[in-house]
Full PDB file with SEQRES, HELIX, SHEET, SSBOND, CRYST1, ORIGX, SCALE, CONECT and MASTER records, all heavy atoms in Angstrom:
SEQRES   1 A   42  MET LYS ILE ASN GLU ILE ILE ARG GLU LYS ARG LYS ALA          
SEQRES   2 A   42  LEU SER LEU THR GLN GLU GLN ILE ALA GLU TYR LEU GLY          
SEQRES   3 A   42  VAL SER THR PRO ALA VAL ASN LYS TRP GLU LYS GLY VAL          
SEQRES   4 A   42  SER LEU SER                                                  
HELIX    1 AA1 ILE A    3  ALA A   13  1                                  11    
HELIX    2 AA2 GLN A   18  LEU A   25  1                                   8    
HELIX    3 AA3 THR A   29  LYS A   37  1                                   9    
CRYST1    1.000    1.000    1.000  90.00  90.00  90.00 P 1           1          
ORIGX1      1.000000  0.000000  0.000000        0.00000                         
ORIGX2      0.000000  1.000000  0.000000        0.00000                         
ORIGX3      0.000000  0.000000  1.000000        0.00000                         
SCALE1      1.000000  0.000000  0.000000        0.00000                         
SCALE2      0.000000  1.000000  0.000000        0.00000                         
SCALE3      0.000000  0.000000  1.000000        0.00000                         
ATOM      1  N   MET A   1       6.668  16.674 -29.944  1.00  0.00           N  
ATOM      2  CA  MET A   1       6.034  17.169 -28.757  1.00  0.00           C  
ATOM      3  C   MET A   1       4.576  17.502 -29.091  1.00  0.00           C  
ATOM      4  O   MET A   1       4.304  18.169 -30.071  1.00  0.00           O  
ATOM      5  CB  MET A   1       6.765  18.427 -28.228  1.00  0.00           C  
ATOM      6  CG  MET A   1       6.202  18.955 -26.952  1.00  0.00           C  
ATOM      7  SD  MET A   1       7.119  20.364 -26.299  1.00  0.00           S  
ATOM      8  CE  MET A   1       8.419  19.519 -25.452  1.00  0.00           C  
ATOM      9  N   LYS A   2       3.676  17.077 -28.231  1.00  0.00           N  
ATOM     10  CA  LYS A   2       2.238  17.292 -28.444  1.00  0.00           C  
ATOM     11  C   LYS A   2       1.878  18.697 -27.997  1.00  0.00           C  
ATOM     12  O   LYS A   2       2.504  19.301 -27.124  1.00  0.00           O  
ATOM     13  CB  LYS A   2       1.416  16.253 -27.697  1.00  0.00           C  
ATOM     14  CG  LYS A   2       1.635  14.854 -28.215  1.00  0.00           C  
ATOM     15  CD  LYS A   2       0.758  13.899 -27.478  1.00  0.00           C  
ATOM     16  CE  LYS A   2       0.959  12.467 -27.957  1.00  0.00           C  
ATOM     17  NZ  LYS A   2       0.156  11.507 -27.253  1.00  0.00           N  
ATOM     18  N   ILE A   3       0.766  19.210 -28.566  1.00  0.00           N  
ATOM     19  CA  ILE A   3       0.350  20.565 -28.254  1.00  0.00           C  
ATOM     20  C   ILE A   3       0.045  20.757 -26.774  1.00  0.00           C  
ATOM     21  O   ILE A   3       0.357  21.794 -26.198  1.00  0.00           O  
ATOM     22  CB  ILE A   3      -0.880  20.995 -29.118  1.00  0.00           C  
ATOM     23  CG1 ILE A   3      -1.166  22.475 -28.958  1.00  0.00           C  
ATOM     24  CG2 ILE A   3      -2.101  20.162 -28.783  1.00  0.00           C  
ATOM     25  CD1 ILE A   3      -0.127  23.372 -29.530  1.00  0.00           C  
ATOM     26  N   ASN A   4      -0.504  19.700 -26.112  1.00  0.00           N  
ATOM     27  CA  ASN A   4      -0.811  19.853 -24.698  1.00  0.00           C  
ATOM     28  C   ASN A   4       0.505  19.991 -23.886  1.00  0.00           C  
ATOM     29  O   ASN A   4       0.513  20.735 -22.920  1.00  0.00           O  
ATOM     30  CB  ASN A   4      -1.650  18.698 -24.175  1.00  0.00           C  
ATOM     31  CG  ASN A   4      -0.959  17.325 -24.295  1.00  0.00           C  
ATOM     32  OD1 ASN A   4      -0.451  17.007 -25.377  1.00  0.00           O  
ATOM     33  ND2 ASN A   4      -1.000  16.547 -23.261  1.00  0.00           N  
ATOM     34  N   GLU A   5       1.556  19.337 -24.296  1.00  0.00           N  
ATOM     35  CA  GLU A   5       2.849  19.454 -23.624  1.00  0.00           C  
ATOM     36  C   GLU A   5       3.424  20.844 -23.829  1.00  0.00           C  
ATOM     37  O   GLU A   5       4.026  21.429 -22.892  1.00  0.00           O  
ATOM     38  CB  GLU A   5       3.792  18.395 -24.109  1.00  0.00           C  
ATOM     39  CG  GLU A   5       3.357  16.969 -23.781  1.00  0.00           C  
ATOM     40  CD  GLU A   5       4.164  15.930 -24.536  1.00  0.00           C  
ATOM     41  OE1 GLU A   5       4.878  16.260 -25.494  1.00  0.00           O  
ATOM     42  OE2 GLU A   5       4.037  14.749 -24.166  1.00  0.00           O  
ATOM     43  N   ILE A   6       3.235  21.385 -24.998  1.00  0.00           N  
ATOM     44  CA  ILE A   6       3.741  22.734 -25.340  1.00  0.00           C  
ATOM     45  C   ILE A   6       3.011  23.774 -24.485  1.00  0.00           C  
ATOM     46  O   ILE A   6       3.669  24.695 -23.909  1.00  0.00           O  
ATOM     47  CB  ILE A   6       3.597  23.030 -26.814  1.00  0.00           C  
ATOM     48  CG1 ILE A   6       4.515  22.098 -27.609  1.00  0.00           C  
ATOM     49  CG2 ILE A   6       3.917  24.506 -27.136  1.00  0.00           C  
ATOM     50  CD1 ILE A   6       4.280  22.111 -29.106  1.00  0.00           C  
ATOM     51  N   ILE A   7       1.695  23.654 -24.407  1.00  0.00           N  
ATOM     52  CA  ILE A   7       0.907  24.600 -23.596  1.00  0.00           C  
ATOM     53  C   ILE A   7       1.378  24.608 -22.155  1.00  0.00           C  
ATOM     54  O   ILE A   7       1.650  25.650 -21.580  1.00  0.00           O  
ATOM     55  CB  ILE A   7      -0.607  24.278 -23.672  1.00  0.00           C  
ATOM     56  CG1 ILE A   7      -1.131  24.528 -25.129  1.00  0.00           C  
ATOM     57  CG2 ILE A   7      -1.384  25.112 -22.681  1.00  0.00           C  
ATOM     58  CD1 ILE A   7      -2.495  23.993 -25.385  1.00  0.00           C  
ATOM     59  N   ARG A   8       1.524  23.414 -21.584  1.00  0.00           N  
ATOM     60  CA  ARG A   8       1.942  23.300 -20.174  1.00  0.00           C  
ATOM     61  C   ARG A   8       3.336  23.830 -19.984  1.00  0.00           C  
ATOM     62  O   ARG A   8       3.615  24.596 -19.031  1.00  0.00           O  
ATOM     63  CB  ARG A   8       1.878  21.832 -19.740  1.00  0.00           C  
ATOM     64  CG  ARG A   8       2.256  21.647 -18.278  1.00  0.00           C  
ATOM     65  CD  ARG A   8       2.265  20.192 -17.808  1.00  0.00           C  
ATOM     66  NE  ARG A   8       1.023  19.488 -18.150  1.00  0.00           N  
ATOM     67  CZ  ARG A   8       0.966  18.449 -18.962  1.00  0.00           C  
ATOM     68  NH1 ARG A   8       2.031  17.979 -19.546  1.00  0.00           N  
ATOM     69  NH2 ARG A   8      -0.196  17.860 -19.216  1.00  0.00           N  
ATOM     70  N   GLU A   9       4.267  23.494 -20.893  1.00  0.00           N  
ATOM     71  CA  GLU A   9       5.646  23.941 -20.760  1.00  0.00           C  
ATOM     72  C   GLU A   9       5.742  25.433 -20.831  1.00  0.00           C  
ATOM     73  O   GLU A   9       6.469  26.049 -20.034  1.00  0.00           O  
ATOM     74  CB  GLU A   9       6.469  23.280 -21.885  1.00  0.00           C  
ATOM     75  CG  GLU A   9       7.917  23.632 -21.838  1.00  0.00           C  
ATOM     76  CD  GLU A   9       8.681  22.947 -22.994  1.00  0.00           C  
ATOM     77  OE1 GLU A   9       8.883  21.747 -22.909  1.00  0.00           O  
ATOM     78  OE2 GLU A   9       9.037  23.669 -23.949  1.00  0.00           O  
ATOM     79  N   LYS A  10       5.047  26.049 -21.813  1.00  0.00           N  
ATOM     80  CA  LYS A  10       5.139  27.508 -21.951  1.00  0.00           C  
ATOM     81  C   LYS A  10       4.505  28.225 -20.778  1.00  0.00           C  
ATOM     82  O   LYS A  10       5.029  29.229 -20.287  1.00  0.00           O  
ATOM     83  CB  LYS A  10       4.468  27.956 -23.254  1.00  0.00           C  
ATOM     84  CG  LYS A  10       5.108  27.422 -24.489  1.00  0.00           C  
ATOM     85  CD  LYS A  10       6.551  27.930 -24.658  1.00  0.00           C  
ATOM     86  CE  LYS A  10       7.156  27.428 -25.935  1.00  0.00           C  
ATOM     87  NZ  LYS A  10       8.542  27.834 -26.073  1.00  0.00           N  
ATOM     88  N   ARG A  11       3.400  27.696 -20.237  1.00  0.00           N  
ATOM     89  CA  ARG A  11       2.722  28.317 -19.091  1.00  0.00           C  
ATOM     90  C   ARG A  11       3.655  28.282 -17.891  1.00  0.00           C  
ATOM     91  O   ARG A  11       3.838  29.263 -17.181  1.00  0.00           O  
ATOM     92  CB  ARG A  11       1.418  27.577 -18.778  1.00  0.00           C  
ATOM     93  CG  ARG A  11       0.740  28.103 -17.526  1.00  0.00           C  
ATOM     94  CD  ARG A  11      -0.528  27.389 -17.188  1.00  0.00           C  
ATOM     95  NE  ARG A  11      -0.357  26.002 -16.886  1.00  0.00           N  
ATOM     96  CZ  ARG A  11       0.049  25.555 -15.678  1.00  0.00           C  
ATOM     97  NH1 ARG A  11       0.341  26.354 -14.698  1.00  0.00           N  
ATOM     98  NH2 ARG A  11       0.169  24.227 -15.451  1.00  0.00           N  
ATOM     99  N   LYS A  12       4.281  27.133 -17.626  1.00  0.00           N  
ATOM    100  CA  LYS A  12       5.172  27.010 -16.486  1.00  0.00           C  
ATOM    101  C   LYS A  12       6.415  27.862 -16.685  1.00  0.00           C  
ATOM    102  O   LYS A  12       6.908  28.424 -15.713  1.00  0.00           O  
ATOM    103  CB  LYS A  12       5.529  25.551 -16.283  1.00  0.00           C  
ATOM    104  CG  LYS A  12       4.345  24.752 -15.731  1.00  0.00           C  
ATOM    105  CD  LYS A  12       4.693  23.361 -15.327  1.00  0.00           C  
ATOM    106  CE  LYS A  12       3.523  22.669 -14.727  1.00  0.00           C  
ATOM    107  NZ  LYS A  12       3.882  21.405 -14.070  1.00  0.00           N  
ATOM    108  N   ALA A  13       6.912  28.006 -17.885  1.00  0.00           N  
ATOM    109  CA  ALA A  13       8.091  28.815 -18.144  1.00  0.00           C  
ATOM    110  C   ALA A  13       7.824  30.275 -17.819  1.00  0.00           C  
ATOM    111  O   ALA A  13       8.715  30.995 -17.382  1.00  0.00           O  
ATOM    112  CB  ALA A  13       8.541  28.632 -19.611  1.00  0.00           C  
ATOM    113  N   LEU A  14       6.575  30.675 -17.994  1.00  0.00           N  
ATOM    114  CA  LEU A  14       6.178  32.067 -17.696  1.00  0.00           C  
ATOM    115  C   LEU A  14       5.677  32.212 -16.258  1.00  0.00           C  
ATOM    116  O   LEU A  14       5.272  33.298 -15.884  1.00  0.00           O  
ATOM    117  CB  LEU A  14       5.078  32.501 -18.654  1.00  0.00           C  
ATOM    118  CG  LEU A  14       5.521  32.596 -20.138  1.00  0.00           C  
ATOM    119  CD1 LEU A  14       4.292  32.796 -21.032  1.00  0.00           C  
ATOM    120  CD2 LEU A  14       6.487  33.739 -20.323  1.00  0.00           C  
ATOM    121  N   SER A  15       5.740  31.154 -15.503  1.00  0.00           N  
ATOM    122  CA  SER A  15       5.278  31.140 -14.103  1.00  0.00           C  
ATOM    123  C   SER A  15       3.849  31.612 -13.952  1.00  0.00           C  
ATOM    124  O   SER A  15       3.520  32.435 -13.065  1.00  0.00           O  
ATOM    125  CB  SER A  15       6.214  31.990 -13.214  1.00  0.00           C  
ATOM    126  OG  SER A  15       7.516  31.483 -13.237  1.00  0.00           O  
ATOM    127  N   LEU A  16       2.964  31.147 -14.858  1.00  0.00           N  
ATOM    128  CA  LEU A  16       1.588  31.503 -14.808  1.00  0.00           C  
ATOM    129  C   LEU A  16       0.741  30.320 -14.366  1.00  0.00           C  
ATOM    130  O   LEU A  16       1.112  29.166 -14.608  1.00  0.00           O  
ATOM    131  CB  LEU A  16       1.097  31.956 -16.210  1.00  0.00           C  
ATOM    132  CG  LEU A  16       1.750  33.172 -16.756  1.00  0.00           C  
ATOM    133  CD1 LEU A  16       1.335  33.391 -18.214  1.00  0.00           C  
ATOM    134  CD2 LEU A  16       1.413  34.388 -15.886  1.00  0.00           C  
ATOM    135  N   THR A  17      -0.376  30.591 -13.730  1.00  0.00           N  
ATOM    136  CA  THR A  17      -1.277  29.540 -13.314  1.00  0.00           C  
ATOM    137  C   THR A  17      -2.286  29.288 -14.434  1.00  0.00           C  
ATOM    138  O   THR A  17      -2.442  30.073 -15.372  1.00  0.00           O  
ATOM    139  CB  THR A  17      -2.104  29.941 -12.055  1.00  0.00           C  
ATOM    140  OG1 THR A  17      -2.929  31.070 -12.369  1.00  0.00           O  
ATOM    141  CG2 THR A  17      -1.163  30.281 -10.895  1.00  0.00           C  
ATOM    142  N   GLN A  18      -2.965  28.162 -14.328  1.00  0.00           N  
ATOM    143  CA  GLN A  18      -4.015  27.875 -15.340  1.00  0.00           C  
ATOM    144  C   GLN A  18      -5.105  28.935 -15.275  1.00  0.00           C  
ATOM    145  O   GLN A  18      -5.663  29.339 -16.283  1.00  0.00           O  
ATOM    146  CB  GLN A  18      -4.619  26.507 -15.067  1.00  0.00           C  
ATOM    147  CG  GLN A  18      -3.682  25.370 -15.405  1.00  0.00           C  
ATOM    148  CD  GLN A  18      -4.337  23.995 -15.190  1.00  0.00           C  
ATOM    149  OE1 GLN A  18      -5.338  23.872 -14.545  1.00  0.00           O  
ATOM    150  NE2 GLN A  18      -3.707  22.994 -15.740  1.00  0.00           N  
ATOM    151  N   GLU A  19      -5.378  29.448 -14.036  1.00  0.00           N  
ATOM    152  CA  GLU A  19      -6.375  30.475 -13.879  1.00  0.00           C  
ATOM    153  C   GLU A  19      -5.984  31.761 -14.648  1.00  0.00           C  
ATOM    154  O   GLU A  19      -6.834  32.411 -15.263  1.00  0.00           O  
ATOM    155  CB  GLU A  19      -6.598  30.792 -12.393  1.00  0.00           C  
ATOM    156  CG  GLU A  19      -7.246  29.694 -11.614  1.00  0.00           C  
ATOM    157  CD  GLU A  19      -6.269  28.579 -11.165  1.00  0.00           C  
ATOM    158  OE1 GLU A  19      -5.049  28.725 -11.320  1.00  0.00           O  
ATOM    159  OE2 GLU A  19      -6.755  27.576 -10.633  1.00  0.00           O  
ATOM    160  N   GLN A  20      -4.721  32.130 -14.518  1.00  0.00           N  
ATOM    161  CA  GLN A  20      -4.232  33.323 -15.182  1.00  0.00           C  
ATOM    162  C   GLN A  20      -4.330  33.176 -16.701  1.00  0.00           C  
ATOM    163  O   GLN A  20      -4.722  34.115 -17.401  1.00  0.00           O  
ATOM    164  CB  GLN A  20      -2.807  33.651 -14.788  1.00  0.00           C  
ATOM    165  CG  GLN A  20      -2.664  34.121 -13.360  1.00  0.00           C  
ATOM    166  CD  GLN A  20      -1.211  34.186 -12.869  1.00  0.00           C  
ATOM    167  OE1 GLN A  20      -0.444  33.276 -13.122  1.00  0.00           O  
ATOM    168  NE2 GLN A  20      -0.907  35.265 -12.174  1.00  0.00           N  
ATOM    169  N   ILE A  21      -3.939  32.020 -17.212  1.00  0.00           N  
ATOM    170  CA  ILE A  21      -4.029  31.769 -18.692  1.00  0.00           C  
ATOM    171  C   ILE A  21      -5.470  31.864 -19.129  1.00  0.00           C  
ATOM    172  O   ILE A  21      -5.809  32.449 -20.155  1.00  0.00           O  
ATOM    173  CB  ILE A  21      -3.419  30.392 -19.019  1.00  0.00           C  
ATOM    174  CG1 ILE A  21      -1.916  30.390 -18.771  1.00  0.00           C  
ATOM    175  CG2 ILE A  21      -3.715  30.011 -20.480  1.00  0.00           C  
ATOM    176  CD1 ILE A  21      -1.097  31.281 -19.643  1.00  0.00           C  
ATOM    177  N   ALA A  22      -6.382  31.208 -18.350  1.00  0.00           N  
ATOM    178  CA  ALA A  22      -7.795  31.207 -18.674  1.00  0.00           C  
ATOM    179  C   ALA A  22      -8.383  32.629 -18.751  1.00  0.00           C  
ATOM    180  O   ALA A  22      -9.073  32.968 -19.688  1.00  0.00           O  
ATOM    181  CB  ALA A  22      -8.561  30.336 -17.699  1.00  0.00           C  
ATOM    182  N   GLU A  23      -8.045  33.406 -17.726  1.00  0.00           N  
ATOM    183  CA  GLU A  23      -8.543  34.797 -17.694  1.00  0.00           C  
ATOM    184  C   GLU A  23      -8.011  35.592 -18.903  1.00  0.00           C  
ATOM    185  O   GLU A  23      -8.756  36.334 -19.557  1.00  0.00           O  
ATOM    186  CB  GLU A  23      -8.083  35.482 -16.402  1.00  0.00           C  
ATOM    187  CG  GLU A  23      -8.641  36.874 -16.250  1.00  0.00           C  
ATOM    188  CD  GLU A  23      -8.278  37.500 -14.925  1.00  0.00           C  
ATOM    189  OE1 GLU A  23      -8.087  36.781 -13.914  1.00  0.00           O  
ATOM    190  OE2 GLU A  23      -8.112  38.751 -14.912  1.00  0.00           O  
ATOM    191  N   TYR A  24      -6.748  35.440 -19.236  1.00  0.00           N  
ATOM    192  CA  TYR A  24      -6.142  36.174 -20.347  1.00  0.00           C  
ATOM    193  C   TYR A  24      -6.804  35.765 -21.670  1.00  0.00           C  
ATOM    194  O   TYR A  24      -7.053  36.619 -22.522  1.00  0.00           O  
ATOM    195  CB  TYR A  24      -4.631  35.888 -20.401  1.00  0.00           C  
ATOM    196  CG  TYR A  24      -3.950  36.565 -21.564  1.00  0.00           C  
ATOM    197  CD1 TYR A  24      -3.620  37.936 -21.495  1.00  0.00           C  
ATOM    198  CD2 TYR A  24      -3.603  35.870 -22.703  1.00  0.00           C  
ATOM    199  CE1 TYR A  24      -2.989  38.578 -22.512  1.00  0.00           C  
ATOM    200  CE2 TYR A  24      -2.958  36.515 -23.760  1.00  0.00           C  
ATOM    201  CZ  TYR A  24      -2.660  37.830 -23.660  1.00  0.00           C  
ATOM    202  OH  TYR A  24      -2.028  38.484 -24.700  1.00  0.00           O  
ATOM    203  N   LEU A  25      -7.094  34.493 -21.837  1.00  0.00           N  
ATOM    204  CA  LEU A  25      -7.677  33.992 -23.080  1.00  0.00           C  
ATOM    205  C   LEU A  25      -9.192  34.096 -23.128  1.00  0.00           C  
ATOM    206  O   LEU A  25      -9.803  33.857 -24.174  1.00  0.00           O  
ATOM    207  CB  LEU A  25      -7.251  32.536 -23.300  1.00  0.00           C  
ATOM    208  CG  LEU A  25      -5.763  32.312 -23.528  1.00  0.00           C  
ATOM    209  CD1 LEU A  25      -5.476  30.830 -23.633  1.00  0.00           C  
ATOM    210  CD2 LEU A  25      -5.277  33.023 -24.775  1.00  0.00           C  
ATOM    211  N   GLY A  26      -9.814  34.374 -21.984  1.00  0.00           N  
ATOM    212  CA  GLY A  26     -11.254  34.505 -21.943  1.00  0.00           C  
ATOM    213  C   GLY A  26     -11.984  33.154 -21.963  1.00  0.00           C  
ATOM    214  O   GLY A  26     -13.044  33.042 -22.543  1.00  0.00           O  
ATOM    215  N   VAL A  27     -11.331  32.146 -21.380  1.00  0.00           N  
ATOM    216  CA  VAL A  27     -11.916  30.819 -21.318  1.00  0.00           C  
ATOM    217  C   VAL A  27     -11.960  30.398 -19.850  1.00  0.00           C  
ATOM    218  O   VAL A  27     -11.425  31.100 -18.986  1.00  0.00           O  
ATOM    219  CB  VAL A  27     -11.127  29.786 -22.168  1.00  0.00           C  
ATOM    220  CG1 VAL A  27     -11.125  30.158 -23.627  1.00  0.00           C  
ATOM    221  CG2 VAL A  27      -9.693  29.654 -21.652  1.00  0.00           C  
ATOM    222  N   SER A  28     -12.582  29.264 -19.612  1.00  0.00           N  
ATOM    223  CA  SER A  28     -12.661  28.764 -18.216  1.00  0.00           C  
ATOM    224  C   SER A  28     -11.366  28.065 -17.824  1.00  0.00           C  
ATOM    225  O   SER A  28     -10.626  27.559 -18.672  1.00  0.00           O  
ATOM    226  CB  SER A  28     -13.847  27.822 -18.038  1.00  0.00           C  
ATOM    227  OG  SER A  28     -13.634  26.632 -18.768  1.00  0.00           O  
ATOM    228  N   THR A  29     -11.115  28.001 -16.517  1.00  0.00           N  
ATOM    229  CA  THR A  29      -9.968  27.302 -15.992  1.00  0.00           C  
ATOM    230  C   THR A  29     -10.015  25.816 -16.357  1.00  0.00           C  
ATOM    231  O   THR A  29      -9.008  25.227 -16.772  1.00  0.00           O  
ATOM    232  CB  THR A  29      -9.818  27.501 -14.481  1.00  0.00           C  
ATOM    233  OG1 THR A  29      -9.728  28.873 -14.227  1.00  0.00           O  
ATOM    234  CG2 THR A  29      -8.608  26.783 -13.944  1.00  0.00           C  
ATOM    235  N   PRO A  30     -11.237  25.157 -16.238  1.00  0.00           N  
ATOM    236  CA  PRO A  30     -11.269  23.757 -16.647  1.00  0.00           C  
ATOM    237  C   PRO A  30     -10.894  23.513 -18.115  1.00  0.00           C  
ATOM    238  O   PRO A  30     -10.355  22.464 -18.464  1.00  0.00           O  
ATOM    239  CB  PRO A  30     -12.740  23.378 -16.361  1.00  0.00           C  
ATOM    240  CG  PRO A  30     -13.150  24.283 -15.264  1.00  0.00           C  
ATOM    241  CD  PRO A  30     -12.441  25.604 -15.573  1.00  0.00           C  
ATOM    242  N   ALA A  31     -11.155  24.537 -18.959  1.00  0.00           N  
ATOM    243  CA  ALA A  31     -10.792  24.377 -20.364  1.00  0.00           C  
ATOM    244  C   ALA A  31      -9.258  24.296 -20.523  1.00  0.00           C  
ATOM    245  O   ALA A  31      -8.773  23.442 -21.259  1.00  0.00           O  
ATOM    246  CB  ALA A  31     -11.325  25.574 -21.179  1.00  0.00           C  
ATOM    247  N   VAL A  32      -8.543  25.144 -19.792  1.00  0.00           N  
ATOM    248  CA  VAL A  32      -7.120  25.120 -19.871  1.00  0.00           C  
ATOM    249  C   VAL A  32      -6.588  23.813 -19.301  1.00  0.00           C  
ATOM    250  O   VAL A  32      -5.681  23.196 -19.870  1.00  0.00           O  
ATOM    251  CB  VAL A  32      -6.491  26.320 -19.076  1.00  0.00           C  
ATOM    252  CG1 VAL A  32      -4.982  26.240 -19.041  1.00  0.00           C  
ATOM    253  CG2 VAL A  32      -6.933  27.656 -19.668  1.00  0.00           C  
ATOM    254  N   ASN A  33      -7.220  23.325 -18.246  1.00  0.00           N  
ATOM    255  CA  ASN A  33      -6.827  22.059 -17.639  1.00  0.00           C  
ATOM    256  C   ASN A  33      -7.002  20.920 -18.653  1.00  0.00           C  
ATOM    257  O   ASN A  33      -6.112  20.060 -18.812  1.00  0.00           O  
ATOM    258  CB  ASN A  33      -7.649  21.792 -16.384  1.00  0.00           C  
ATOM    259  CG  ASN A  33      -7.235  20.560 -15.691  1.00  0.00           C  
ATOM    260  OD1 ASN A  33      -7.706  19.465 -15.968  1.00  0.00           O  
ATOM    261  ND2 ASN A  33      -6.327  20.716 -14.727  1.00  0.00           N  
ATOM    262  N   LYS A  34      -8.111  20.920 -19.378  1.00  0.00           N  
ATOM    263  CA  LYS A  34      -8.354  19.926 -20.371  1.00  0.00           C  
ATOM    264  C   LYS A  34      -7.331  20.004 -21.526  1.00  0.00           C  
ATOM    265  O   LYS A  34      -6.884  18.965 -22.024  1.00  0.00           O  
ATOM    266  CB  LYS A  34      -9.769  20.048 -20.951  1.00  0.00           C  
ATOM    267  CG  LYS A  34     -10.845  19.591 -19.967  1.00  0.00           C  
ATOM    268  CD  LYS A  34     -12.205  19.733 -20.646  1.00  0.00           C  
ATOM    269  CE  LYS A  34     -13.299  19.303 -19.659  1.00  0.00           C  
ATOM    270  NZ  LYS A  34     -14.650  19.471 -20.287  1.00  0.00           N  
ATOM    271  N   TRP A  35      -6.963  21.203 -21.923  1.00  0.00           N  
ATOM    272  CA  TRP A  35      -5.982  21.351 -22.972  1.00  0.00           C  
ATOM    273  C   TRP A  35      -4.661  20.710 -22.549  1.00  0.00           C  
ATOM    274  O   TRP A  35      -4.014  20.012 -23.285  1.00  0.00           O  
ATOM    275  CB  TRP A  35      -5.725  22.815 -23.305  1.00  0.00           C  
ATOM    276  CG  TRP A  35      -6.876  23.596 -23.824  1.00  0.00           C  
ATOM    277  CD1 TRP A  35      -8.018  23.100 -24.375  1.00  0.00           C  
ATOM    278  CD2 TRP A  35      -7.031  25.009 -23.874  1.00  0.00           C  
ATOM    279  NE1 TRP A  35      -8.847  24.088 -24.746  1.00  0.00           N  
ATOM    280  CE2 TRP A  35      -8.261  25.305 -24.464  1.00  0.00           C  
ATOM    281  CE3 TRP A  35      -6.196  26.059 -23.466  1.00  0.00           C  
ATOM    282  CZ2 TRP A  35      -8.709  26.582 -24.682  1.00  0.00           C  
ATOM    283  CZ3 TRP A  35      -6.638  27.361 -23.699  1.00  0.00           C  
ATOM    284  CH2 TRP A  35      -7.849  27.604 -24.284  1.00  0.00           C  
ATOM    285  N   GLU A  36      -4.271  20.988 -21.310  1.00  0.00           N  
ATOM    286  CA  GLU A  36      -2.999  20.490 -20.802  1.00  0.00           C  
ATOM    287  C   GLU A  36      -3.011  18.985 -20.661  1.00  0.00           C  
ATOM    288  O   GLU A  36      -1.976  18.349 -20.779  1.00  0.00           O  
ATOM    289  CB  GLU A  36      -2.601  21.197 -19.507  1.00  0.00           C  
ATOM    290  CG  GLU A  36      -2.224  22.602 -19.697  1.00  0.00           C  
ATOM    291  CD  GLU A  36      -1.586  23.262 -18.488  1.00  0.00           C  
ATOM    292  OE1 GLU A  36      -1.392  22.555 -17.456  1.00  0.00           O  
ATOM    293  OE2 GLU A  36      -1.286  24.451 -18.551  1.00  0.00           O  
ATOM    294  N   LYS A  37      -4.176  18.409 -20.362  1.00  0.00           N  
ATOM    295  CA  LYS A  37      -4.281  16.973 -20.261  1.00  0.00           C  
ATOM    296  C   LYS A  37      -4.435  16.311 -21.613  1.00  0.00           C  
ATOM    297  O   LYS A  37      -4.365  15.086 -21.718  1.00  0.00           O  
ATOM    298  CB  LYS A  37      -5.466  16.606 -19.361  1.00  0.00           C  
ATOM    299  CG  LYS A  37      -5.255  16.896 -17.899  1.00  0.00           C  
ATOM    300  CD  LYS A  37      -6.426  16.418 -17.063  1.00  0.00           C  
ATOM    301  CE  LYS A  37      -6.162  16.640 -15.573  1.00  0.00           C  
ATOM    302  NZ  LYS A  37      -7.302  16.173 -14.805  1.00  0.00           N  
ATOM    303  N   GLY A  38      -4.699  17.114 -22.649  1.00  0.00           N  
ATOM    304  CA  GLY A  38      -4.859  16.563 -24.000  1.00  0.00           C  
ATOM    305  C   GLY A  38      -6.289  15.966 -24.182  1.00  0.00           C  
ATOM    306  O   GLY A  38      -6.493  15.232 -25.145  1.00  0.00           O  
ATOM    307  N   VAL A  39      -7.208  16.384 -23.331  1.00  0.00           N  
ATOM    308  CA  VAL A  39      -8.578  15.882 -23.422  1.00  0.00           C  
ATOM    309  C   VAL A  39      -9.333  16.624 -24.504  1.00  0.00           C  
ATOM    310  O   VAL A  39     -10.124  16.073 -25.243  1.00  0.00           O  
ATOM    311  CB  VAL A  39      -9.319  15.995 -22.071  1.00  0.00           C  
ATOM    312  CG1 VAL A  39     -10.772  15.617 -22.187  1.00  0.00           C  
ATOM    313  CG2 VAL A  39      -8.594  15.159 -21.017  1.00  0.00           C  
ATOM    314  N   SER A  40      -9.117  17.910 -24.597  1.00  0.00           N  
ATOM    315  CA  SER A  40      -9.839  18.789 -25.520  1.00  0.00           C  
ATOM    316  C   SER A  40      -8.903  19.882 -26.018  1.00  0.00           C  
ATOM    317  O   SER A  40      -8.144  20.438 -25.211  1.00  0.00           O  
ATOM    318  CB  SER A  40     -11.046  19.404 -24.819  1.00  0.00           C  
ATOM    319  OG  SER A  40     -11.663  20.360 -25.674  1.00  0.00           O  
ATOM    320  N   LEU A  41      -8.993  20.192 -27.270  1.00  0.00           N  
ATOM    321  CA  LEU A  41      -8.150  21.240 -27.803  1.00  0.00           C  
ATOM    322  C   LEU A  41      -8.980  22.379 -28.434  1.00  0.00           C  
ATOM    323  O   LEU A  41      -8.506  23.123 -29.255  1.00  0.00           O  
ATOM    324  CB  LEU A  41      -7.185  20.652 -28.892  1.00  0.00           C  
ATOM    325  CG  LEU A  41      -6.202  19.659 -28.295  1.00  0.00           C  
ATOM    326  CD1 LEU A  41      -5.354  19.089 -29.423  1.00  0.00           C  
ATOM    327  CD2 LEU A  41      -5.317  20.281 -27.242  1.00  0.00           C  
ATOM    328  N   SER A  42     -10.249  22.470 -28.010  1.00  0.00           N  
ATOM    329  CA  SER A  42     -11.073  23.559 -28.582  1.00  0.00           C  
ATOM    330  C   SER A  42     -11.535  24.488 -27.518  1.00  0.00           C  
ATOM    331  O   SER A  42     -11.351  24.269 -26.350  1.00  0.00           O  
ATOM    332  CB  SER A  42     -12.324  22.900 -29.250  1.00  0.00           C  
ATOM    333  OG  SER A  42     -13.039  22.155 -28.375  1.00  0.00           O  
TER     334      SER A  42                                                      
MASTER        0    0    0    3    0    0    0    6  333    1    0    4          
END                                                                             
């Protein structure tokens, strides 16, 4: 399983939005979206 799949699976299991994850981690929502798409992992 790829890291982007793990991120998406865990977020959905916790019923969190990308916006909520971004706020918690102190990153932008587009960053989380890119992580989940496997475009960027930084």
